[in-house]
N, CA, C and O atoms as a GROMACS GRO file, in nm:
protein
  360
    1MET      N    1  27.438   9.700   2.724
    1MET     CA    2  27.496   9.660   2.850
    1MET      C    3  27.638   9.611   2.811
    1MET      O    4  27.656   9.530   2.720
    2LYS      N    5  27.731   9.661   2.881
    2LYS     CA    6  27.869   9.614   2.864
    2LYS      C    7  27.904   9.503   2.978
    2LYS      O    8  27.888   9.527   3.097
    3LEU      N    9  27.952   9.386   2.931
    3LEU     CA   10  27.981   9.284   3.011
    3LEU      C   11  28.120   9.297   3.057
    3LEU      O   12  28.210   9.304   2.973
    4THR      N   13  28.146   9.303   3.189
    4THR     CA   14  28.283   9.342   3.235
    4THR      C   15  28.369   9.223   3.292
    4THR      O   16  28.481   9.248   3.338
    5CYS      N   17  28.320   9.092   3.291
    5CYS     CA   18  28.393   8.982   3.327
    5CYS      C   19  28.481   8.940   3.213
    5CYS      O   20  28.436   8.943   3.099
    6ALA      N   21  28.604   8.901   3.238
    6ALA     CA   22  28.694   8.859   3.134
    6ALA      C   23  28.657   8.721   3.092
    6ALA      O   24  28.649   8.694   2.972
    7ASN      N   25  28.634   8.631   3.187
    7ASN     CA   26  28.591   8.488   3.158
    7ASN      C   27  28.455   8.479   3.218
    7ASN      O   28  28.422   8.518   3.330
    8ILE      N   29  28.378   8.421   3.126
    8ILE     CA   30  28.236   8.385   3.177
    8ILE      C   31  28.213   8.238   3.159
    8ILE      O   32  28.226   8.185   3.049
    9SER      N   33  28.179   8.173   3.265
    9SER     CA   34  28.141   8.028   3.267
    9SER      C   35  28.013   8.010   3.356
    9SER      O   36  27.962   8.105   3.415
   10LEU      N   37  27.968   7.892   3.360
   10LEU     CA   38  27.840   7.859   3.424
   10LEU      C   39  27.838   7.921   3.569
   10LEU      O   40  27.736   7.968   3.619
   11ASP      N   41  27.964   7.915   3.631
   11ASP     CA   42  27.973   7.960   3.770
   11ASP      C   43  27.931   8.116   3.792
   11ASP      O   44  27.875   8.160   3.892
   12GLU      N   45  27.971   8.191   3.676
   12GLU     CA   46  27.941   8.333   3.681
   12GLU      C   47  27.802   8.381   3.626
   12GLU      O   48  27.765   8.498   3.638
   13ILE      N   49  27.733   8.288   3.569
   13ILE     CA   50  27.624   8.315   3.473
   13ILE      C   51  27.500   8.385   3.553
   13ILE      O   52  27.438   8.477   3.500
   14ALA      N   53  27.469   8.340   3.680
   14ALA     CA   54  27.360   8.403   3.754
   14ALA      C   55  27.342   8.555   3.747
   14ALA      O   56  27.248   8.616   3.696
   15PRO      N   57  27.457   8.608   3.813
   15PRO     CA   58  27.451   8.750   3.829
   15PRO      C   59  27.444   8.830   3.672
   15PRO      O   60  27.377   8.931   3.648
   16ILE      N   61  27.519   8.766   3.588
   16ILE     CA   62  27.513   8.828   3.452
   16ILE      C   63  27.368   8.812   3.394
   16ILE      O   64  27.321   8.905   3.327
   17GLU      N   65  27.303   8.709   3.415
   17GLU     CA   66  27.178   8.685   3.365
   17GLU      C   67  27.085   8.805   3.419
   17GLU      O   68  27.015   8.869   3.341
   18LYS      N   69  27.088   8.830   3.548
   18LYS     CA   70  27.011   8.930   3.613
   18LYS      C   71  27.045   9.064   3.553
   18LYS      O   72  26.953   9.139   3.520
   19MET      N   73  27.175   9.098   3.536
   19MET     CA   74  27.202   9.230   3.474
   19MET      C   75  27.146   9.245   3.330
   19MET      O   76  27.099   9.352   3.288
   20GLY      N   77  27.153   9.134   3.258
   20GLY     CA   78  27.104   9.146   3.116
   20GLY      C   79  26.946   9.164   3.122
   20GLY      O   80  26.894   9.247   3.047
   21ILE      N   81  26.875   9.096   3.202
   21ILE     CA   82  26.725   9.110   3.209
   21ILE      C   83  26.694   9.256   3.244
   21ILE      O   84  26.612   9.320   3.179
   22GLU      N   85  26.766   9.310   3.353
   22GLU     CA   86  26.743   9.443   3.389
   22GLU      C   87  26.786   9.540   3.283
   22GLU      O   88  26.723   9.645   3.272
   23ALA      N   89  26.882   9.516   3.208
   23ALA     CA   90  26.920   9.608   3.098
   23ALA      C   91  26.798   9.607   2.994
   23ALA      O   92  26.748   9.711   2.952
   24ILE      N   93  26.758   9.490   2.958
   24ILE     CA   94  26.651   9.477   2.857
   24ILE      C   95  26.528   9.538   2.905
   24ILE      O   96  26.462   9.606   2.826
   25GLU      N   97  26.486   9.521   3.035
   25GLU     CA   98  26.373   9.592   3.091
   25GLU      C   99  26.383   9.744   3.084
   25GLU      O  100  26.283   9.815   3.073
   26ASN      N  101  26.512   9.794   3.092
   26ASN     CA  102  26.531   9.940   3.069
   26ASN      C  103  26.561   9.983   2.943
   26ASN      O  104  26.615  10.093   2.927
   27GLY      N  105  26.529   9.897   2.833
   27GLY     CA  106  26.544   9.935   2.701
   27GLY      C  107  26.669   9.917   2.629
   27GLY      O  108  26.680   9.948   2.510
   28ASP      N  109  26.769   9.864   2.702
   28ASP     CA  110  26.908   9.841   2.648
   28ASP      C  111  26.917   9.691   2.600
   28ASP      O  112  26.917   9.594   2.676
   29ALA      N  113  26.926   9.686   2.465
   29ALA     CA  114  26.952   9.552   2.406
   29ALA      C  115  27.071   9.532   2.325
   29ALA      O  116  27.083   9.446   2.237
   30VAL      N  117  27.172   9.629   2.368
   30VAL     CA  118  27.309   9.618   2.313
   30VAL      C  119  27.388   9.541   2.405
   30VAL      O  120  27.400   9.579   2.522
   31PHE      N  121  27.448   9.428   2.359
   31PHE     CA  122  27.529   9.337   2.440
   31PHE      C  123  27.680   9.356   2.407
   31PHE      O  124  27.724   9.307   2.303
   32ASP      N  125  27.752   9.417   2.480
   32ASP     CA  126  27.898   9.440   2.433
   32ASP      C  127  27.978   9.352   2.516
   32ASP      O  128  27.977   9.351   2.639
   33PHE      N  129  28.050   9.273   2.435
   33PHE     CA  130  28.159   9.173   2.499
   33PHE      C  131  28.304   9.220   2.481
   33PHE      O  132  28.397   9.139   2.480
   34THR      N  133  28.324   9.348   2.467
   34THR     CA  134  28.466   9.399   2.450
   34THR      C  135  28.562   9.354   2.555
   34THR      O  136  28.678   9.327   2.525
   35GLU      N  137  28.516   9.346   2.678
   35GLU     CA  138  28.612   9.306   2.790
   35GLU      C  139  28.614   9.149   2.799
   35GLU      O  140  28.700   9.094   2.867
   36VAL      N  141  28.519   9.078   2.730
   36VAL     CA  142  28.514   8.932   2.754
   36VAL      C  143  28.612   8.862   2.668
   36VAL      O  144  28.606   8.881   2.546
   37THR      N  145  28.707   8.779   2.720
   37THR     CA  146  28.800   8.722   2.637
   37THR      C  147  28.766   8.560   2.618
   37THR      O  148  28.812   8.490   2.528
   38LYS      N  149  28.677   8.516   2.723
   38LYS     CA  150  28.652   8.372   2.713
   38LYS      C  151  28.512   8.357   2.768
   38LYS      O  152  28.478   8.418   2.869
   39ALA      N  153  28.431   8.278   2.705
   39ALA     CA  154  28.292   8.250   2.758
   39ALA      C  155  28.258   8.112   2.708
   39ALA      O  156  28.306   8.072   2.601
   40ASP      N  157  28.176   8.037   2.779
   40ASP     CA  158  28.147   7.902   2.751
   40ASP      C  159  28.003   7.893   2.692
   40ASP      O  160  27.945   7.994   2.652
   41SER      N  161  27.950   7.769   2.687
   41SER     CA  162  27.819   7.752   2.630
   41SER      C  163  27.707   7.805   2.703
   41SER      O  164  27.600   7.833   2.650
   42ALA      N  165  27.734   7.820   2.838
   42ALA     CA  166  27.629   7.881   2.939
   42ALA      C  167  27.601   8.035   2.880
   42ALA      O  168  27.487   8.081   2.871
   43MET      N  169  27.710   8.101   2.846
   43MET     CA  170  27.685   8.239   2.803
   43MET      C  171  27.628   8.244   2.669
   43MET      O  172  27.554   8.339   2.643
   44LEU      N  173  27.649   8.155   2.580
   44LEU     CA  174  27.592   8.145   2.448
   44LEU      C  175  27.434   8.121   2.469
   44LEU      O  176  27.349   8.184   2.405
   45ALA      N  177  27.406   8.030   2.559
   45ALA     CA  178  27.258   8.000   2.576
   45ALA      C  179  27.197   8.130   2.635
   45ALA      O  180  27.086   8.167   2.599
   46LEU      N  181  27.264   8.194   2.718
   46LEU     CA  182  27.200   8.310   2.787
   46LEU      C  183  27.187   8.423   2.685
   46LEU      O  184  27.089   8.497   2.688
   47LEU      N  185  27.288   8.437   2.590
   47LEU     CA  186  27.272   8.540   2.482
   47LEU      C  187  27.144   8.521   2.400
   47LEU      O  188  27.067   8.614   2.377
   48LEU      N  189  27.125   8.391   2.356
   48LEU     CA  190  27.010   8.355   2.285
   48LEU      C  191  26.869   8.383   2.363
   48LEU      O  192  26.766   8.417   2.305
   49GLN      N  193  26.881   8.365   2.501
   49GLN     CA  194  26.767   8.407   2.583
   49GLN      C  195  26.741   8.562   2.585
   49GLN      O  196  26.626   8.607   2.582
   50TRP      N  197  26.857   8.642   2.591
   50TRP     CA  198  26.841   8.778   2.587
   50TRP      C  199  26.789   8.832   2.446
   50TRP      O  200  26.716   8.931   2.435
   51ILE      N  201  26.838   8.754   2.339
   51ILE     CA  202  26.776   8.805   2.201
   51ILE      C  203  26.626   8.781   2.202
   51ILE      O  204  26.551   8.870   2.163
   52ARG      N  205  26.583   8.670   2.241
   52ARG     CA  206  26.439   8.642   2.242
   52ARG      C  207  26.367   8.742   2.329
   52ARG      O  208  26.263   8.793   2.287
   53LYS      N  209  26.414   8.772   2.441
   53LYS     CA  210  26.356   8.866   2.549
   53LYS      C  211  26.357   9.009   2.490
   53LYS      O  212  26.262   9.085   2.505
   54SER      N  213  26.470   9.043   2.420
   54SER     CA  214  26.465   9.183   2.370
   54SER      C  215  26.371   9.196   2.254
   54SER      O  216  26.308   9.301   2.239
   55LYS      N  217  26.357   9.094   2.170
   55LYS     CA  218  26.266   9.100   2.061
   55LYS      C  219  26.115   9.100   2.110
   55LYS      O  220  26.033   9.168   2.049
   56SER      N  221  26.078   9.023   2.221
   56SER     CA  222  25.953   9.032   2.269
   56SER      C  223  25.916   9.173   2.334
   56SER      O  224  25.798   9.203   2.352
   57LYS      N  225  26.011   9.249   2.366
   57LYS     CA  226  26.002   9.373   2.423
   57LYS      C  227  25.984   9.480   2.320
   57LYS      O  228  25.954   9.595   2.351
   58GLY      N  229  26.006   9.436   2.180
   58GLY     CA  230  26.006   9.532   2.066
   58GLY      C  231  26.145   9.599   2.054
   58GLY      O  232  26.151   9.710   2.001
   59LEU      N  233  26.252   9.543   2.096
   59LEU     CA  234  26.390   9.598   2.093
   59LEU      C  235  26.465   9.518   1.987
   59LEU      O  236  26.439   9.401   1.958
   60VAL      N  237  26.559   9.592   1.933
   60VAL     CA  238  26.640   9.525   1.828
   60VAL      C  239  26.777   9.497   1.888
   60VAL      O  240  26.858   9.587   1.911
   61PRO      N  241  26.800   9.366   1.913
   61PRO     CA  242  26.927   9.328   1.990
   61PRO      C  243  27.048   9.360   1.893
   61PRO      O  244  27.039   9.359   1.771
   62GLU      N  245  27.166   9.389   1.967
   62GLU     CA  246  27.280   9.413   1.891
   62GLU      C  247  27.395   9.358   1.973
   62GLU      O  248  27.411   9.395   2.089
   63ILE      N  249  27.477   9.270   1.916
   63ILE     CA  250  27.588   9.202   1.985
   63ILE      C  251  27.710   9.268   1.930
   63ILE      O  252  27.731   9.277   1.809
   64LYS      N  253  27.795   9.315   2.025
   64LYS     CA  254  27.926   9.381   1.987
   64LYS      C  255  28.051   9.299   2.036
   64LYS      O  256  28.060   9.256   2.151
   65ASN      N  257  28.140   9.283   1.943
   65ASN     CA  258  28.268   9.223   1.995
   65ASN      C  259  28.253   9.091   2.066
   65ASN      O  260  28.312   9.074   2.173
   66MET      N  261  28.179   8.997   2.013
   66MET     CA  262  28.164   8.866   2.069
   66MET      C  263  28.290   8.791   2.052
   66MET      O  264  28.339   8.776   1.940
   67PRO      N  265  28.346   8.742   2.160
   67PRO     CA  266  28.472   8.658   2.157
   67PRO      C  267  28.468   8.546   2.037
   67PRO      O  268  28.365   8.490   2.000
   68GLU      N  269  28.586   8.526   1.989
   68GLU     CA  270  28.588   8.439   1.872
   68GLU      C  271  28.561   8.290   1.935
   68GLU      O  272  28.509   8.208   1.859
   69GLY      N  273  28.591   8.254   2.058
   69GLY     CA  274  28.554   8.133   2.101
   69GLY      C  275  28.417   8.097   2.120
   69GLY      O  276  28.374   7.981   2.110
   70MET      N  277  28.345   8.203   2.148
   70MET     CA  278  28.190   8.202   2.159
   70MET      C  279  28.137   8.183   2.019
   70MET      O  280  28.046   8.104   1.996
   71TRP      N  281  28.198   8.262   1.919
   71TRP     CA  282  28.149   8.245   1.785
   71TRP      C  283  28.169   8.093   1.736
   71TRP      O  284  28.082   8.035   1.672
   72SER      N  285  28.284   8.039   1.770
   72SER     CA  286  28.308   7.900   1.736
   72SER      C  287  28.210   7.805   1.803
   72SER      O  288  28.173   7.700   1.749
   73LEU      N  289  28.171   7.843   1.917
   73LEU     CA  290  28.066   7.755   1.989
   73LEU      C  291  27.936   7.762   1.916
   73LEU      O  292  27.865   7.661   1.904
   74ALA      N  293  27.903   7.877   1.868
   74ALA     CA  294  27.783   7.907   1.803
   74ALA      C  295  27.764   7.823   1.667
   74ALA      O  296  27.657   7.774   1.629
   75ARG      N  297  27.884   7.815   1.603
   75ARG     CA  298  27.899   7.729   1.480
   75ARG      C  299  27.884   7.584   1.524
   75ARG      O  300  27.805   7.511   1.464
   76LEU      N  301  27.957   7.543   1.625
   76LEU     CA  302  27.947   7.402   1.677
   76LEU      C  303  27.805   7.360   1.711
   76LEU      O  304  27.764   7.247   1.682
   77TYR      N  305  27.727   7.454   1.775
   77TYR     CA  306  27.591   7.407   1.821
   77TYR      C  307  27.487   7.449   1.711
   77TYR      O  308  27.367   7.434   1.732
   78GLY      N  309  27.534   7.499   1.601
   78GLY     CA  310  27.438   7.517   1.492
   78GLY      C  311  27.349   7.645   1.514
   78GLY      O  312  27.238   7.647   1.463
   79VAL      N  313  27.394   7.749   1.588
   79VAL     CA  314  27.310   7.870   1.611
   79VAL      C  315  27.380   7.985   1.552
   79VAL      O  316  27.339   8.098   1.577
   80ARG      N  317  27.482   7.967   1.476
   80ARG     CA  318  27.556   8.088   1.427
   80ARG      C  319  27.465   8.183   1.354
   80ARG      O  320  27.467   8.305   1.370
   81GLU      N  321  27.377   8.112   1.264
   81GLU     CA  322  27.290   8.197   1.175
   81GLU      C  323  27.172   8.269   1.259
   81GLU      O  324  27.104   8.358   1.207
   82LEU      N  325  27.155   8.230   1.375
   82LEU     CA  326  27.060   8.288   1.466
   82LEU      C  327  27.116   8.424   1.522
   82LEU      O  328  27.047   8.525   1.539
   83LEU      N  329  27.255   8.412   1.550
   83LEU     CA  330  27.331   8.519   1.598
   83LEU      C  331  27.363   8.633   1.491
   83LEU      O  332  27.355   8.754   1.513
   84ARG      N  333  27.398   8.577   1.378
   84ARG     CA  334  27.455   8.672   1.273
   84ARG      C  335  27.385   8.798   1.246
   84ARG      O  336  27.449   8.901   1.227
   85PRO      N  337  27.252   8.795   1.243
   85PRO     CA  338  27.179   8.930   1.203
   85PRO      C  339  27.197   9.040   1.325
   85PRO      O  340  27.179   9.160   1.306
   86TYR      N  341  27.228   8.991   1.435
   86TYR     CA  342  27.258   9.092   1.540
   86TYR      C  343  27.406   9.124   1.569
   86TYR      O  344  27.434   9.213   1.650
   87CYS      N  345  27.492   9.059   1.510
   87CYS     CA  346  27.635   9.086   1.535
   87CYS      C  347  27.681   9.190   1.454
   87CYS      O  348  27.644   9.205   1.337
   88GLN      N  349  27.770   9.272   1.519
   88GLN     CA  350  27.841   9.382   1.454
   88GLN      C  351  27.946   9.333   1.376
   88GLN      O  352  27.984   9.397   1.278
   89LYS      N  353  28.004   9.215   1.412
   89LYS     CA  354  28.109   9.155   1.345
   89LYS      C  355  28.075   8.998   1.295
   89LYS      O  356  27.996   8.930   1.359
   90HIS      N  357  28.127   8.958   1.202
   90HIS     CA  358  28.105   8.818   1.142
   90HIS      C  359  27.984   8.832   1.045
   90HIS      O  360  27.944   8.734   0.982
   0.00000   0.00000   0.00000
């Protein structure tokens, strides 16, 4: 699933959450952040949820081009190592 919002915050998270769940239900566990320049902790939490849901469906999650700011938040919140196995970068 390719995320197409440049900036993702709590205000935009509901429709993005729905898109991600639909993608996972359809067997797509690749989360491409190429077009995302900025995302807050709400997106980070949602990404962790998507990883859990993907794995519960027997899929192997893959995170592509996660924004640097999100990567910094992951380090700040102590979840970087949870994301690292699924990241194409870092």
